[in-house]
BAVO-481028 format. One line per field, with one value per residue (C-alpha): residue number from 0; residue in three letters; y, z, x. Coordinates in nm, 3 decimals, decimal comma, always signed. Layout:
N
num = NUM/... $
residuo = ala/... $
yy = Y/... $
zz = Z/... $
xx = X/... $
END
This chain:
375
num = 0/1/2/3/4/5/6/7/8/9/10/11/12/13/14/15/16/17/18/19/20/21/22/23/24/25/26/27/28/29/30/31/32/33/34/35/36/37/38/39/40/41/42/43/44/45/46/47/48/49/50/51/52/53/54/55/56/57/58/59/60/61/62/63/64/65/66/67/68/69/70/71/72/73/74/75/76/77/78/79/80/81/82/83/84/85/86/87/88/89/90/91/92/93/94/95/96/97/98/99/100/101/102/103/104/105/106/107/108/109/110/111/112/113/114/115/116/117/118/119/120/121/122/123/124/125/126/127/128/129/130/131/132/133/134/135/136/137/138/139/140/141/142/143/144/145/146/147/148/149/150/151/152/153/154/155/156/157/158/159/160/161/162/163/164/165/166/167/168/169/170/171/172/173/174/175/176/177/178/179/180/181/182/183/184/185/186/187/188/189/190/191/192/193/194/195/196/197/198/199/200/201/202/203/204/205/206/207/208/209/210/211/212/213/214/215/216/217/218/219/220/221/222/223/224/225/226/227/228/229/230/231/232/233/234/235/236/237/238/239/240/241/242/243/244/245/246/247/248/249/250/251/252/253/254/255/256/257/258/259/260/261/262/263/264/265/266/267/268/269/270/271/272/273/274/275/276/277/278/279/280/281/282/283/284/285/286/287/288/289/290/291/292/293/294/295/296/297/298/299/300/301/302/303/304/305/306/307/308/309/310/311/312/313/314/315/316/317/318/319/320/321/322/323/324/325/326/327/328/329/330/331/332/333/334/335/336/337/338/339/340/341/342/343/344/345/346/347/348/349/350/351/352/353/354/355/356/357/358/359/360/361/362/363/364/365/366/367/368/369/370/371/372/373/374 $
residuo = unk/unk/unk/unk/unk/unk/unk/unk/unk/unk/unk/unk/unk/unk/unk/unk/unk/unk/unk/unk/unk/unk/unk/unk/unk/unk/unk/unk/unk/unk/unk/unk/unk/unk/unk/unk/unk/unk/unk/unk/unk/unk/unk/unk/unk/unk/unk/unk/unk/unk/unk/unk/unk/unk/unk/unk/unk/unk/unk/unk/unk/unk/unk/unk/unk/unk/unk/unk/unk/unk/unk/unk/unk/unk/unk/unk/unk/unk/unk/unk/unk/unk/unk/unk/unk/unk/unk/unk/unk/unk/unk/unk/unk/unk/unk/unk/unk/unk/unk/unk/unk/unk/unk/unk/unk/unk/unk/unk/unk/unk/unk/unk/unk/unk/unk/unk/unk/unk/unk/unk/unk/unk/unk/unk/unk/unk/unk/unk/unk/unk/unk/unk/unk/unk/unk/unk/unk/unk/unk/unk/unk/unk/unk/unk/unk/unk/unk/unk/unk/unk/unk/unk/unk/unk/unk/unk/unk/unk/unk/unk/unk/unk/unk/unk/unk/unk/unk/unk/unk/unk/unk/unk/unk/unk/unk/unk/unk/unk/unk/unk/unk/unk/unk/unk/unk/unk/unk/unk/unk/unk/unk/unk/unk/unk/unk/unk/unk/unk/unk/unk/unk/unk/unk/unk/unk/unk/unk/unk/unk/unk/unk/unk/unk/unk/unk/unk/unk/unk/unk/unk/unk/unk/unk/unk/unk/unk/unk/unk/unk/unk/unk/unk/unk/unk/unk/unk/unk/unk/unk/unk/unk/unk/unk/unk/unk/unk/unk/unk/unk/unk/unk/unk/unk/unk/unk/unk/unk/unk/unk/unk/unk/unk/unk/unk/unk/unk/unk/unk/unk/unk/unk/unk/unk/unk/unk/unk/unk/unk/unk/unk/unk/unk/unk/unk/unk/unk/unk/unk/unk/unk/unk/unk/unk/unk/unk/unk/unk/unk/unk/unk/unk/unk/unk/unk/unk/unk/unk/unk/unk/unk/unk/unk/unk/unk/unk/unk/unk/unk/unk/unk/unk/unk/unk/unk/unk/unk/unk/unk/unk/unk/unk/unk/unk/unk/unk/unk/unk/unk/unk/unk/unk/unk/unk/unk/unk/unk/unk/unk/unk/unk/unk/unk/unk/unk/unk/unk/unk/unk/unk/unk/unk/unk/unk/unk/unk/unk/unk/unk/unk/unk/unk/unk/unk/unk/unk $
yy = +3,541/+3,738/+3,976/+3,898/+4,116/+4,322/+4,080/+3,813/+4,038/+4,211/+4,083/+4,236/+4,588/+4,600/+4,909/+4,925/+5,007/+4,657/+4,438/+4,558/+4,637/+4,268/+4,168/+4,339/+4,160/+3,913/+4,009/+3,774/+3,525/+3,364/+3,333/+3,078/+3,099/+3,297/+3,601/+3,810/+4,162/+4,498/+4,727/+4,971/+4,742/+4,622/+4,914/+4,924/+5,158/+4,949/+4,636/+4,840/+4,947/+4,598/+4,494/+4,760/+4,639/+4,288/+4,157/+3,942/+3,917/+3,630/+3,576/+3,522/+3,881/+3,918/+4,298/+4,386/+4,731/+4,634/+4,361/+4,173/+4,186/+4,000/+3,732/+3,665/+3,654/+3,373/+3,189/+3,177/+3,040/+2,787/+2,654/+2,626/+2,399/+2,604/+2,630/+2,951/+3,050/+3,343/+3,483/+3,549/+3,390/+3,477/+3,601/+3,327/+3,161/+3,320/+2,989/+2,606/+2,437/+2,244/+2,533/+2,625/+2,479/+2,492/+2,384/+2,692/+2,461/+2,360/+2,719/+2,834/+2,551/+2,582/+2,976/+2,957/+3,080/+2,847/+2,531/+2,594/+2,251/+2,088/+2,174/+2,253/+2,019/+2,141/+2,193/+2,477/+2,654/+2,891/+2,797/+2,901/+2,856/+2,942/+3,124/+3,343/+3,711/+3,694/+3,428/+3,605/+3,887/+3,669/+3,478/+3,568/+3,796/+3,599/+3,795/+3,922/+3,762/+3,791/+3,781/+3,677/+3,645/+3,270/+3,123/+3,081/+3,441/+3,548/+3,735/+3,926/+4,226/+4,223/+4,375/+4,117/+4,087/+4,254/+4,267/+4,273/+4,354/+4,410/+4,320/+4,654/+4,601/+4,231/+4,339/+4,617/+4,394/+4,125/+4,380/+4,504/+4,158/+4,085/+4,407/+4,314/+3,979/+3,719/+3,387/+3,320/+3,454/+3,286/+3,370/+3,300/+3,336/+3,623/+3,471/+3,773/+4,016/+3,797/+3,834/+3,681/+3,602/+3,536/+3,236/+3,179/+2,807/+2,685/+2,360/+2,174/+1,848/+1,707/+1,839/+2,172/+2,411/+2,692/+3,003/+3,294/+3,483/+3,837/+3,947/+4,127/+4,498/+4,637/+4,976/+4,857/+4,521/+4,339/+4,608/+4,520/+4,822/+4,646/+4,381/+4,343/+4,092/+4,146/+3,961/+4,020/+3,815/+3,533/+3,248/+2,979/+2,642/+2,470/+2,740/+2,667/+2,298/+2,365/+2,585/+2,300/+2,040/+2,235/+2,287/+1,922/+1,873/+2,093/+1,941/+1,605/+1,781/+1,902/+2,249/+2,384/+2,717/+2,993/+3,031/+3,228/+3,105/+3,361/+3,190/+3,348/+3,260/+3,267/+3,393/+3,020/+2,972/+2,776/+2,832/+2,872/+2,924/+3,216/+3,214/+3,020/+3,232/+2,950/+3,238/+3,474/+3,731/+4,116/+4,011/+3,721/+3,923/+4,068/+3,730/+3,541/+3,795/+3,931/+3,692/+3,752/+4,116/+4,117/+3,908/+4,156/+4,463/+4,346/+4,479/+4,196/+4,384/+4,481/+4,691/+4,678/+5,026/+5,130/+5,508/+5,657/+5,967/+6,195/+6,209/+6,059/+5,714/+5,795/+6,062/+5,827/+5,567/+5,839/+5,951/+5,613/+5,480/+5,612/+5,397/+5,112/+5,164/+5,193/+4,841/+4,937/+4,963/+4,675/+4,771/+4,463/+4,640/+4,975/+5,090/+5,382/+5,580/+5,730/+5,388/+5,286/+5,549/+5,374/+5,473/+5,837/+5,966/+5,803/+5,595/+5,332/+5,239/+4,921/+4,715/+4,705/+4,885/+4,725/+4,849/+4,762/+4,675/+4,726/+5,088/+5,181/+5,009/+5,238/+5,533/+5,448/+5,397/+5,765/+5,880/+5,699/+5,854/+6,195/+6,133/+6,016/+6,331/+6,524/+6,615 $
zz = -2,297/-1,982/-2,055/-1,814/-1,765/-1,492/-1,352/-1,328/-1,127/-0,915/-0,598/-0,686/-0,747/-1,099/-1,316/-1,670/-1,699/-1,552/-1,807/-2,047/-1,804/-1,669/-2,001/-2,008/-1,691/-1,689/-1,986/-2,053/-1,815/-2,117/-2,357/-2,640/-2,617/-2,801/-2,592/-2,644/-2,497/-2,526/-2,774/-2,474/-2,317/-2,611/-2,828/-2,990/-2,736/-2,446/-2,568/-2,620/-2,253/-2,145/-2,354/-2,210/-1,864/-1,954/-1,978/-2,270/-2,413/-2,677/-2,706/-3,013/-2,946/-3,063/-2,978/-2,993/-2,941/-2,853/-2,630/-2,924/-3,091/-2,822/-2,811/-3,179/-3,159/-2,896/-3,091/-3,382/-3,126/-3,004/-3,351/-3,396/-3,102/-2,810/-2,481/-2,271/-1,982/-1,765/-1,408/-1,359/-1,531/-1,877/-1,983/-1,953/-2,308/-2,488/-2,493/-2,428/-2,122/-2,321/-2,472/-2,127/-1,984/-1,645/-1,657/-1,519/-1,269/-1,122/-1,137/-0,886/-0,671/-0,619/-0,574/-0,356/+0,014/+0,182/-0,002/+0,140/+0,328/+0,004/-0,053/+0,298/+0,588/+0,905/+1,087/+0,816/+0,853/+1,097/+1,257/+1,037/+0,977/+0,686/+0,797/+0,669/+0,732/+0,981/+1,155/+1,166/+1,338/+1,593/+1,712/+2,029/+1,981/+2,117/+1,957/+1,630/+1,329/+0,943/+0,740/+0,366/+0,089/+0,038/-0,280/-0,639/-0,751/-0,821/-0,532/-0,463/-0,396/-0,038/-0,182/-0,033/+0,316/+0,634/+0,949/+1,247/+1,571/+1,770/+1,751/+1,578/+1,309/+1,255/+1,220/+0,994/+0,782/+0,753/+0,644/+0,378/+0,227/+0,241/+0,025/-0,210/-0,291/-0,082/-0,085/+0,263/+0,494/+0,602/+0,966/+1,039/+1,361/+1,342/+1,309/+1,442/+1,314/+1,180/+0,833/+0,514/+0,173/-0,148/-0,267/-0,636/-0,794/-1,143/-1,178/-1,496/-1,642/-1,457/-1,109/-0,926/-0,896/-0,658/-0,851/-0,613/-0,333/-0,230/+0,121/+0,135/+0,235/+0,413/+0,435/+0,687/+0,795/+0,492/+0,251/+0,048/-0,076/-0,257/-0,200/-0,130/-0,128/+0,200/+0,295/+0,673/+0,657/+0,407/+0,331/+0,552/+0,364/+0,516/+0,351/+0,016/+0,076/+0,191/-0,129/-0,346/-0,152/-0,206/-0,574/-0,636/-0,458/-0,713/-1,004/-0,932/-0,960/-1,291/-1,247/-1,469/-1,477/-1,254/-0,886/-0,560/-0,209/+0,075/+0,350/+0,699/+1,057/+1,308/+1,669/+1,771/+1,511/+1,266/+0,898/+0,776/+0,426/+0,441/+0,081/-0,248/-0,572/-0,843/-1,113/-1,172/-0,894/-0,868/-0,730/-0,957/-1,206/-0,903/-0,724/-1,048/-1,178/-0,851/-0,802/-1,170/-1,108/-0,772/-0,925/-1,218/-0,982/-0,676/-0,474/-0,278/-0,166/-0,390/-0,354/-0,592/-0,745/-0,937/-1,052/-1,260/-1,472/-1,703/-1,930/-2,248/-2,221/-2,415/-2,195/-1,892/-2,039/-2,107/-1,736/-1,621/-1,845/-1,619/-1,336/-1,568/-1,698/-1,342/-1,259/-0,971/-1,162/-1,357/-1,523/-1,564/-1,690/-1,887/-1,987/-2,248/-2,176/-2,507/-2,650/-2,373/-2,309/-1,988/-1,850/-1,855/-1,955/-1,670/-1,789/-1,575/-1,476/-1,275/-1,170/-0,874/-0,756/-0,582/-0,307/-0,052/+0,208/+0,247/+0,351/+0,063/-0,194/-0,060/-0,080/-0,433/-0,492/-0,383/-0,613/-0,921/-0,849/-0,836/-1,162/-1,324/-1,230/-1,383/-1,077 $
xx = -6,064/-6,130/-6,431/-6,715/-7,034/-7,160/-7,413/-7,162/-6,932/-7,194/-7,030/-6,703/-6,812/-6,723/-6,778/-6,775/-6,430/-6,322/-6,506/-6,209/-5,941/-5,953/-5,865/-5,529/-5,389/-5,110/-4,924/-4,640/-4,772/-4,967/-4,695/-4,744/-5,123/-5,381/-5,525/-5,818/-5,734/-5,865/-5,665/-5,602/-5,350/-5,149/-5,065/-4,720/-4,603/-4,708/-4,560/-4,240/-4,245/-4,287/-3,988/-3,763/-3,841/-3,762/-4,134/-4,134/-4,475/-4,508/-4,872/-5,099/-5,265/-5,621/-5,697/-6,049/-6,248/-6,590/-6,741/-6,929/-6,584/-6,434/-6,693/-6,676/-6,276/-6,334/-6,580/-6,327/-6,055/-6,281/-6,371/-5,977/-5,980/-5,904/-6,094/-6,144/-5,991/-6,112/-6,067/-6,456/-6,758/-6,807/-7,173/-7,411/-7,546/-7,259/-7,037/-7,091/-6,981/-6,750/-6,596/-6,421/-6,107/-6,252/-6,625/-6,832/-7,010/-6,655/-6,519/-6,818/-6,762/-6,408/-6,417/-6,733/-6,633/-6,877/-6,709/-6,372/-6,405/-6,409/-6,046/-5,872/-5,861/-6,002/-5,665/-5,592/-5,920/-6,061/-6,393/-6,666/-7,031/-7,287/-7,607/-7,888/-7,842/-8,120/-7,954/-7,643/-7,804/-7,969/-7,668/-7,499/-7,173/-6,871/-6,596/-6,441/-6,556/-6,550/-6,855/-6,812/-7,081/-7,147/-7,299/-7,200/-7,160/-6,784/-6,647/-6,302/-6,126/-6,282/-6,586/-6,828/-6,642/-6,708/-6,476/-6,711/-6,521/-6,842/-7,190/-7,327/-7,066/-7,154/-7,528/-7,462/-7,232/-7,490/-7,749/-7,483/-7,412/-7,770/-7,833/-7,566/-7,778/-7,557/-7,722/-7,599/-7,314/-6,997/-6,928/-6,554/-6,362/-6,094/-5,761/-5,587/-5,324/-5,071/-4,943/-5,119/-5,001/-5,151/-4,973/-4,980/-4,987/-4,976/-5,204/-5,122/-5,188/-4,874/-4,949/-4,929/-4,637/-4,577/-4,551/-4,460/-4,635/-4,696/-4,804/-5,124/-5,129/-5,453/-5,548/-5,819/-5,928/-6,050/-5,980/-5,665/-5,467/-5,183/-4,934/-4,559/-4,273/-4,083/-3,771/-3,863/-4,171/-4,080/-4,349/-4,295/-4,211/-4,526/-4,742/-4,591/-4,674/-5,015/-5,091/-4,965/-5,161/-5,480/-5,389/-5,360/-5,701/-5,851/-5,650/-5,812/-6,141/-6,049/-5,902/-5,635/-5,471/-5,344/-5,488/-5,384/-5,482/-5,494/-5,292/-5,210/-5,093/-5,342/-5,292/-5,250/-4,947/-5,128/-5,142/-5,492/-5,639/-5,895/-6,022/-5,981/-5,899/-5,909/-5,852/-5,533/-5,516/-5,424/-5,091/-5,021/-4,787/-4,593/-4,579/-4,448/-4,202/-4,048/-3,768/-3,634/-3,680/-3,502/-3,208/-3,158/-3,181/-3,028/-3,325/-3,496/-3,826/-4,104/-4,430/-4,720/-4,842/-5,133/-5,159/-5,437/-5,344/-5,516/-5,189/-5,137/-4,987/-4,693/-4,616/-4,658/-4,444/-4,169/-4,183/-4,146/-3,873/-3,597/-3,718/-3,734/-3,396/-3,252/-3,427/-3,672/-3,996/-4,153/-4,480/-4,725/-5,042/-5,054/-5,398/-5,446/-5,743/-5,781/-5,861/-6,119/-6,415/-6,516/-6,191/-6,306/-5,969/-5,761/-5,494/-5,361/-5,008/-4,983/-4,668/-4,445/-4,127/-3,825/-3,632/-3,350/-3,628/-4,017/-3,983/-3,737/-4,007/-4,275/-4,065/-3,986/-4,347/-4,387/-4,112/-4,270/-4,611/-4,430/-4,242/-4,565/-4,736/-4,469/-4,266 $
END
């Protein structure tokens, strides 16, 4: 049950569309469980498109049309003995703490950027301190840093992160985060331009398992524009072990579910954890499905895509079916705008394309976009 509210997602920059669109993610990764999903993401046409791509969705689906209906369905599932799992905090007062798989207070602690030290040993963290916005502006500038919103509000998507290569950028970033309502600011040393990956883990009763990875692609520092799996930049075995170890620490505290840890290589060669993401991530489906898709297609690289189009969903599915049949496109989230007014007429096609290498995957992403546009 993933439907949050705008206040609880204010540090993510959520707009009304995101409240329902987030419920349509990770199709096929929650098989065997009841799921509460907006109807715009689970139409027969969409489920058929997934099936043709080899993405099996075997959930106990509970589609809804309006927010209150989603919460009513969730209450009925709780009454049946299920507990709620969500990537972001659910509206306060809607459910009891005992109704959640992960208690809200624990969720906030694990995802707080200023509590990273609870999970990750110093050798795998960049030097960081937590200051007030005014204290950030008063401190001497000693080199590039990252500014991240501290506190218990949900963060993500890079919305509450600023890169500060110089003092004016640092002071402006501190002011921007303060204006967003940050309780404090994490000032983290810049690790350098090395690669970084979102490493997926699955934390269950019996332990933590590595569940795949996707390298982060940035349009600008701190502004992630997508993700890729590139054989030329494989995840080090030590990073996999680090992610599992952090997951085990969270498991001992009571966390259960999917998570993703942002791990990179610093300029001094160390593997460092930048951010805790104890929730499913934008790259979770690509990370967890890539190996199977690559084995089927013989294409070892992949690149995420998200394309918004004003065309009917049935048309978009028909235009993408060729790429699906050829094995180089896997849809992971399709959203029919005709069933979600907040989408403002733009249907979404989200997934990943595969290629012989990263450049070929990027080229095919352009081919897919052209096909969806009718070209």
